[in-house]
C-alpha positions as CSV (number, residue, x, y, z in Angstrom):
1,X,24.7,-6.9,-8.2
2,X,21.0,-6.6,-9.0
3,X,20.3,-6.6,-12.7
4,X,16.7,-5.8,-13.9
5,X,15.2,-5.3,-17.4
6,X,13.8,-1.9,-16.6
7,X,14.0,1.5,-18.2
8,X,15.0,3.8,-15.3
9,X,18.5,3.6,-13.9
10,X,19.6,4.6,-10.4
11,X,23.0,6.1,-10.9
12,X,24.0,7.2,-7.4
13,X,22.7,8.1,-4.0
14,X,24.1,11.2,-2.2
15,X,23.6,11.9,1.4
16,X,24.1,14.8,3.9
17,X,22.8,15.7,7.3
18,X,22.3,18.7,9.6
19,X,20.8,18.9,13.1
20,X,17.2,18.7,11.7
21,X,17.3,16.2,8.8
22,X,19.2,13.8,6.7
23,X,18.8,14.3,3.0
24,X,19.2,11.6,0.4
25,X,19.3,12.5,-3.3
26,X,18.7,9.6,-5.7
27,X,20.1,10.4,-9.1
28,X,18.1,8.7,-11.9
29,X,18.1,8.6,-15.7
30,X,14.3,9.3,-15.9
31,X,11.6,10.8,-13.8
32,X,10.8,8.3,-11.1
33,X,7.6,6.6,-10.1
34,X,8.1,5.9,-6.4
35,X,6.6,5.2,-2.9
36,X,8.3,5.9,0.4
37,X,7.1,4.4,3.8
38,X,8.4,3.3,7.2
39,X,8.5,-0.1,8.9
40,X,9.0,-0.9,12.6
41,X,10.3,1.5,15.1
42,X,7.3,1.5,17.4
43,X,9.0,0.3,20.6
44,X,11.9,1.4,22.7
45,X,15.3,0.8,21.0
46,X,13.5,-0.8,18.0
47,X,15.2,0.3,14.8
48,X,13.1,2.0,12.2
49,X,13.4,1.2,8.5
50,X,12.6,3.5,5.6
51,X,11.6,1.8,2.4
52,X,12.0,3.4,-1.0
53,X,10.2,1.6,-3.9
54,X,11.3,2.8,-7.3
55,X,9.1,1.6,-10.1
56,X,10.7,0.2,-13.3
57,X,14.2,0.9,-12.0
58,X,17.5,-0.9,-11.9
59,X,20.9,0.0,-10.3
60,X,23.8,0.7,-12.7
61,X,26.8,-1.6,-12.4
62,X,29.0,1.3,-11.3
63,X,26.8,2.1,-8.4
64,X,28.7,2.7,-5.1
65,X,27.0,2.6,-1.7
66,X,27.0,6.1,-0.1
67,X,28.9,6.7,3.1
68,X,26.6,7.3,6.0
69,X,29.0,8.7,8.5
70,X,27.5,11.5,10.7
71,X,23.9,10.8,9.4
72,X,20.8,9.2,10.8
73,X,21.3,6.1,8.5
74,X,23.0,3.0,9.6
75,X,22.8,0.9,6.5
76,X,21.4,0.5,3.0
77,X,20.1,-2.7,1.4
78,X,18.4,-3.3,-1.9
79,X,16.7,-6.0,-3.9
80,X,14.0,-6.6,-6.5
81,X,10.4,-6.1,-5.3
82,X,9.1,-7.4,-8.6
83,X,10.5,-8.1,-12.0
84,X,11.1,-4.4,-12.8
85,X,10.9,-2.6,-9.5
86,X,13.7,-1.8,-7.1
87,X,13.3,-1.7,-3.3
88,X,15.8,0.1,-1.1
89,X,15.8,-0.4,2.6
90,X,17.4,2.2,4.9
91,X,18.1,1.2,8.6
92,X,17.9,4.5,10.6
93,X,19.3,5.2,14.0
94,X,16.3,7.2,15.3
95,X,12.6,7.8,14.7
96,X,12.2,10.0,11.6
97,X,9.5,11.8,9.7
98,X,9.7,11.4,5.9
99,X,9.2,14.2,3.3
100,X,9.9,13.5,-0.4
101,X,9.7,15.2,-3.7
102,X,11.1,15.0,-7.3
103,X,13.2,17.4,-9.3
104,X,13.6,17.5,-13.1
105,X,16.9,18.1,-15.0
106,X,18.6,21.4,-14.2
107,X,22.1,22.4,-15.5
108,X,24.4,19.5,-14.9
109,X,21.9,17.6,-12.8
110,X,19.4,15.0,-14.1
111,X,16.2,13.6,-12.6
112,X,16.3,13.4,-8.8
113,X,14.2,12.0,-6.0
114,X,14.8,13.8,-2.8
115,X,14.0,12.1,0.5
116,X,14.4,14.0,3.8
117,X,14.4,12.1,7.0
118,X,13.6,14.6,9.8
119,X,14.7,13.9,13.3
120,X,16.4,15.9,16.0
121,X,20.1,15.4,16.7
122,X,23.3,17.1,16.0
123,X,24.9,15.5,12.9
124,X,26.6,16.9,9.8
125,X,26.2,20.5,8.7
126,X,23.5,22.6,7.1
127,X,25.8,23.6,4.2
128,X,26.2,20.0,3.3
129,X,22.5,19.5,3.2
130,X,21.9,22.2,0.6
131,X,24.9,21.3,-1.4
132,X,23.7,17.7,-1.8
133,X,20.9,18.7,-4.0
134,X,22.9,21.4,-5.8
135,X,20.4,23.8,-7.3
136,X,17.3,22.3,-5.5
137,X,14.9,24.3,-3.3
138,X,14.8,24.1,0.4
139,X,13.1,21.2,2.2
140,X,9.4,21.2,1.6
141,X,7.3,19.6,4.4
142,X,5.1,17.6,2.2
143,X,4.9,13.8,2.2
144,X,4.5,12.9,-1.5
145,X,2.1,10.1,-2.7
146,X,3.5,7.5,-5.1
147,X,4.5,9.4,-8.2
148,X,2.1,8.8,-11.1
149,X,1.9,10.0,-14.7
150,X,-1.5,11.4,-15.4
151,X,-1.3,11.4,-19.2
152,X,-1.1,7.6,-19.8
153,X,-3.7,6.2,-22.1
154,X,-6.4,4.5,-19.9
155,X,-6.4,1.4,-22.2
156,X,-2.9,0.5,-20.8
157,X,-4.1,0.8,-17.2
158,X,-5.4,-2.3,-15.3
159,X,-8.3,-2.8,-12.9
160,X,-7.6,-3.5,-9.3
161,X,-8.6,-7.0,-8.4
162,X,-10.6,-7.6,-5.2
163,X,-10.9,-11.2,-4.0
164,X,-14.2,-11.7,-2.2
165,X,-14.3,-14.8,0.1
166,X,-17.7,-15.9,1.4
167,X,-16.7,-17.9,4.5
168,X,-17.6,-21.6,5.0
169,X,-19.8,-23.4,2.4
170,X,-20.9,-26.9,1.4
171,X,-20.3,-29.4,4.2
172,X,-19.2,-26.5,6.5
173,X,-22.3,-24.5,7.5
174,X,-20.4,-22.2,9.9
175,X,-22.2,-20.9,12.9
176,X,-26.0,-21.5,13.1
177,X,-28.4,-19.0,14.7
178,X,-31.4,-19.8,16.9
179,X,-33.7,-19.5,13.9
180,X,-31.5,-22.1,12.0
181,X,-29.9,-19.4,9.9
182,X,-26.6,-20.7,8.5
183,X,-23.6,-18.5,8.4
184,X,-22.5,-19.9,5.0
185,X,-25.8,-18.7,3.4
186,X,-25.9,-15.1,4.8
187,X,-22.2,-14.4,4.1
188,X,-22.6,-15.7,0.5
189,X,-25.5,-13.3,0.1
190,X,-23.4,-10.3,1.3
191,X,-20.5,-11.4,-0.8
192,X,-22.7,-11.6,-3.9
193,X,-24.1,-8.2,-3.3
194,X,-20.6,-6.8,-2.8
195,X,-19.5,-8.5,-6.1
196,X,-22.4,-6.9,-7.9
197,X,-21.6,-3.4,-6.5
198,X,-17.9,-3.7,-7.4
199,X,-18.7,-4.7,-10.9
200,X,-20.3,-1.3,-11.4
201,X,-17.2,0.5,-10.1
202,X,-14.8,1.8,-12.8
203,X,-11.3,0.4,-12.3
204,X,-12.4,-2.5,-10.0
205,X,-12.7,-6.2,-10.8
206,X,-14.2,-8.5,-8.2
207,X,-13.4,-12.2,-8.0
208,X,-15.4,-14.5,-5.7
209,X,-13.7,-17.6,-4.2
210,X,-17.1,-19.3,-4.3
211,X,-20.3,-18.3,-6.0
212,X,-22.5,-21.2,-4.7
213,X,-22.9,-23.5,-1.7
214,X,-19.6,-25.4,-2.2
215,X,-16.8,-26.3,0.2
216,X,-13.4,-24.8,-0.4
217,X,-10.4,-25.2,1.9
218,X,-8.8,-22.2,3.4
219,X,-5.6,-22.7,1.4
220,X,-7.6,-23.0,-1.8
221,X,-9.2,-19.7,-1.1
222,X,-5.8,-18.0,-0.9
223,X,-4.7,-19.7,-4.1
224,X,-7.8,-18.4,-5.9
225,X,-6.7,-14.9,-4.9
226,X,-3.1,-15.5,-6.0
227,X,-4.0,-16.9,-9.4
228,X,-6.3,-13.9,-10.1
229,X,-3.4,-11.6,-9.0
230,X,-5.7,-10.0,-6.4
231,X,-4.7,-6.6,-4.9
232,X,-6.7,-7.2,-1.7
233,X,-8.5,-10.2,-0.1
234,X,-11.7,-9.8,1.9
235,X,-13.1,-12.8,3.8
236,X,-16.7,-12.3,5.0
237,X,-18.1,-14.1,8.0
238,X,-20.7,-13.8,10.8
239,X,-19.5,-14.1,14.4
240,X,-20.9,-16.3,17.2
241,X,-20.6,-16.5,20.9
242,X,-22.1,-18.4,23.9
243,X,-23.3,-15.0,25.2
244,X,-26.3,-14.3,23.0
245,X,-26.1,-10.6,23.9
246,X,-22.7,-10.3,22.2
247,X,-23.1,-8.2,19.1
248,X,-21.5,-5.9,16.6
249,X,-19.2,-5.9,13.6
250,X,-15.5,-6.3,13.7
251,X,-12.5,-6.5,11.3
252,X,-9.4,-8.7,11.6
253,X,-6.0,-8.7,10.0
254,X,-3.2,-11.2,10.4
255,X,-1.2,-11.0,13.7
256,X,2.6,-10.7,13.7
257,X,2.9,-14.1,15.2
258,X,0.8,-15.6,12.4
259,X,2.9,-13.8,9.8
260,X,6.1,-15.1,11.3
261,X,5.1,-18.7,11.0
262,X,3.9,-18.1,7.5
263,X,7.2,-16.5,6.6
264,X,9.0,-19.6,7.8
265,X,6.7,-21.7,5.5
266,X,7.6,-19.4,2.6
267,X,11.3,-19.8,3.1
268,X,11.1,-23.6,3.5
269,X,8.9,-23.9,0.4
270,X,11.3,-22.1,-1.8
271,X,13.9,-24.9,-1.3
272,X,11.6,-27.3,-3.2
273,X,9.8,-25.1,-5.7
274,X,9.7,-21.9,-7.6
275,X,7.6,-20.2,-5.0
276,X,7.3,-16.4,-5.3
277,X,6.1,-13.4,-3.4
278,X,4.2,-11.2,-5.9
279,X,6.3,-11.3,-9.1
280,X,9.6,-12.2,-7.3
281,X,10.9,-15.8,-7.4
282,X,12.5,-16.8,-4.1
283,X,14.3,-19.9,-5.3
284,X,17.1,-18.1,-7.1
285,X,17.8,-15.6,-4.2
286,X,20.5,-16.2,-1.6
287,X,19.4,-16.7,2.0
288,X,20.0,-13.2,3.2
289,X,18.1,-11.5,0.3
290,X,15.3,-14.0,0.5
291,X,14.9,-13.4,4.2
292,X,14.9,-9.6,3.6
293,X,12.2,-9.9,0.9
294,X,10.0,-12.2,3.0
295,X,10.4,-9.9,6.0
296,X,9.5,-6.8,3.9
297,X,6.6,-8.5,2.3
298,X,5.3,-9.6,5.7
299,X,5.5,-6.1,7.3
300,X,4.4,-4.2,4.3
301,X,1.4,-6.4,3.7
302,X,0.3,-6.3,7.3
303,X,0.6,-2.5,7.3
304,X,-1.5,-2.3,4.1
305,X,-4.0,-4.7,5.7
306,X,-4.3,-2.5,8.7
307,X,-5.0,0.5,6.5
308,X,-7.6,-1.4,4.6
309,X,-9.2,-2.7,7.8
310,X,-9.4,0.8,9.3
311,X,-11.2,2.1,6.2
312,X,-13.6,-0.8,6.3
313,X,-14.3,-0.4,10.1
314,X,-15.0,3.3,9.7
315,X,-17.7,2.6,7.0
316,X,-19.1,-0.4,8.9
317,X,-19.7,1.9,11.9
318,X,-22.3,3.8,9.8
319,X,-24.4,0.6,9.4
320,X,-24.7,-0.7,12.9
321,X,-22.9,-1.4,16.2
322,X,-19.2,-2.0,16.1
323,X,-17.9,-4.6,18.6
324,X,-14.5,-2.9,19.0
325,X,-13.5,0.4,17.6
326,X,-10.0,-0.8,16.7
327,X,-8.8,-3.3,14.1
328,X,-8.3,-6.8,15.7
329,X,-5.3,-9.1,14.8
330,X,-5.4,-12.9,14.8
331,X,-3.8,-15.9,13.1
332,X,-6.6,-16.8,10.8
333,X,-5.3,-19.1,8.0
334,X,-7.4,-17.4,5.4
335,X,-5.4,-14.2,6.1
336,X,-2.0,-15.7,5.7
337,X,-1.0,-14.4,2.3
338,X,2.2,-12.4,2.7
339,X,1.9,-10.5,-0.6
340,X,-1.9,-9.7,-0.6
341,X,-3.4,-7.2,2.0
342,X,-6.0,-9.4,3.6
343,X,-8.9,-8.7,6.1
344,X,-11.6,-10.7,7.7
345,X,-15.0,-9.0,8.2
346,X,-17.4,-10.2,10.9
347,X,-20.6,-8.7,9.7
348,X,-22.6,-9.3,12.9
349,X,-23.3,-12.0,15.6
350,X,-25.5,-14.8,14.2
351,X,-25.8,-16.1,17.7
352,X,-27.5,-12.8,18.7
353,X,-31.3,-13.2,17.9
354,X,-31.7,-9.5,16.9
355,X,-28.6,-9.5,14.8
356,X,-29.6,-12.8,13.2
357,X,-32.8,-11.2,12.1
358,X,-30.8,-8.4,10.5
359,X,-28.4,-10.8,8.8
360,X,-31.3,-12.4,6.9
361,X,-32.6,-9.0,5.9
362,X,-31.9,-8.1,2.3
363,X,-31.6,-4.4,3.3
364,X,-29.0,-5.1,6.0
365,X,-27.1,-7.4,3.6
366,X,-27.1,-4.6,1.0
367,X,-26.0,-2.0,3.7
368,X,-23.1,-4.2,4.7
369,X,-22.0,-4.6,1.0
370,X,-22.2,-0.9,0.5
371,X,-20.1,-0.2,3.6
372,X,-17.4,-2.6,2.4
373,X,-17.4,-1.1,-1.0
374,X,-17.1,2.4,0.4
375,X,-14.2,1.2,2.6
376,X,-12.5,-0.2,-0.5
377,X,-12.9,3.0,-2.4
378,X,-11.4,5.0,0.5
379,X,-8.5,2.6,0.7
380,X,-7.7,2.7,-3.0
381,X,-7.8,6.5,-3.1
382,X,-4.3,6.3,-1.5
383,X,-3.2,2.8,-2.1
384,X,-4.1,2.1,-5.8
385,X,-1.2,0.4,-7.7
386,X,0.6,2.9,-9.9
387,X,-0.3,1.0,-13.1
388,X,-4.0,0.9,-12.3
389,X,-7.0,2.9,-13.6
390,X,-7.9,3.9,-10.1
391,X,-4.5,5.5,-9.6
392,X,-5.1,7.5,-12.8
393,X,-8.7,8.4,-11.7
394,X,-7.6,9.5,-8.3
395,X,-4.3,11.1,-9.3
396,X,-3.6,14.6,-8.2
397,X,-0.8,15.4,-10.6
398,X,-0.5,17.1,-13.9
399,X,2.0,16.6,-16.8
400,X,3.0,19.9,-18.3
401,X,2.2,20.3,-22.0
402,X,3.5,22.8,-24.5
403,X,2.1,26.3,-24.1
404,X,1.0,25.9,-20.5
405,X,2.1,28.3,-17.8
406,X,2.0,27.8,-14.0
407,X,-0.8,30.4,-13.6
408,X,-2.9,28.6,-16.3
409,X,-2.5,25.3,-14.5
410,X,-3.5,26.9,-11.2
411,X,-6.5,28.4,-12.8
412,X,-7.5,25.1,-14.4
413,X,-7.4,23.2,-11.1
414,X,-8.8,26.2,-9.2
415,X,-5.9,26.3,-6.7
416,X,-3.8,29.1,-5.2
417,X,-0.7,29.8,-7.3
418,X,1.5,30.1,-4.2
419,X,0.2,26.8,-2.9
420,X,1.0,25.1,-6.2
421,X,4.4,26.7,-6.3
422,X,5.2,25.7,-2.7
423,X,3.9,22.1,-3.0
424,X,6.3,21.5,-5.9
425,X,9.3,23.3,-4.4
426,X,9.5,25.8,-7.2
427,X,11.6,28.9,-6.6
428,X,10.0,30.6,-9.6
429,X,7.4,30.0,-12.3
430,X,9.8,28.3,-14.8
431,X,8.4,24.9,-15.9
432,X,9.3,22.4,-18.6
433,X,7.2,20.3,-21.0
434,X,6.9,16.8,-19.5
435,X,7.5,17.9,-16.0
436,X,5.1,16.4,-13.4
437,X,3.4,18.8,-10.9
438,X,1.6,17.7,-7.8
439,X,-1.7,19.5,-7.5
440,X,-2.9,20.7,-4.0
441,X,-6.0,19.0,-2.8
442,X,-7.2,22.2,-1.2
443,X,-6.1,25.8,-0.6
444,X,-6.2,25.4,3.2
């Protein structure tokens, strides 16, 4: 049984299905902070998994696994994601769309997280579905962001940490252009400009793996990011090719094959040391749980890396030519951190004379740094850690205070009252002090 020193308690999970959806209701002792996402399920007959992360939550000793007969769920597994967080993995029998929302105490019911898995197929009954939530509203087709509390004091919120890795250095010059431009020099210039930009951003703390012309091994670069507890890792390079006409920027993330070999290294290393993924020690986990944790870390990190890379690529397209319009995947060692979303940015082709000229231009270096910064800002709008200042700054939720009404809150945020009511699955305008409301981003 999992035992964690955390405040919130998962007391039970109830489940019911009808022809359109399977509904899970997580009964909790407090209002949950959570994130829900899917893994896998992209190919034929490939099982999809739904992951539910509950922040600061443990499972009570009396917890019983729910019965999943006549539902879309095959199995439920759980384990610690970090010291105080709980990760629940649901193996589902078909492709599903996720909708989730929270409910506060009502009558005999306490705090609840409701997760609806929508997928066609005749299972269960509609009456079961409604009864599972008791007095809850009907399903609302809104995918909730990670739940956040907007009234926390900002002094308790941390900065997100961005590890900036200028490729090559020291005895390793990297690629060299026809004008003798060295890759290690131009990428350090871009990395330094990016560092300076991020230092001006509230809620961001940049960390450079090298600040001067020194050689650092690829593994050492990863270790710098780990020691600084980086939230993302960005390695900056300049491409080269025999064809001097080749040009454009590109963004890479780790390939699945690269991640698989790294996962094997993680599992082997835990036998001889207290190695950990994030805050989770692997050495004290049994083989099955350790494998699940490594597998989840691998897939979740690659998915986050892909999201980050897509945001970067979109912003780089405003600076100059893009070599390929999609994110590339490769087995670069510098990307092989299973618990830090990592990307490699090829700023331009140093082997292309015209792009070499741009790479040594201070204006182009600044434009690249600005594009990367903007990509990071886009990424963290939806991926900021719940305990970070960026999550607080970008939050779209409101904690109800004494004396407030739903109409006053709608007027304050300049949103339509019906949209506010519908987004929060409210059947009427009754609200409670301390209740968390999601605020519509628009009235469209």
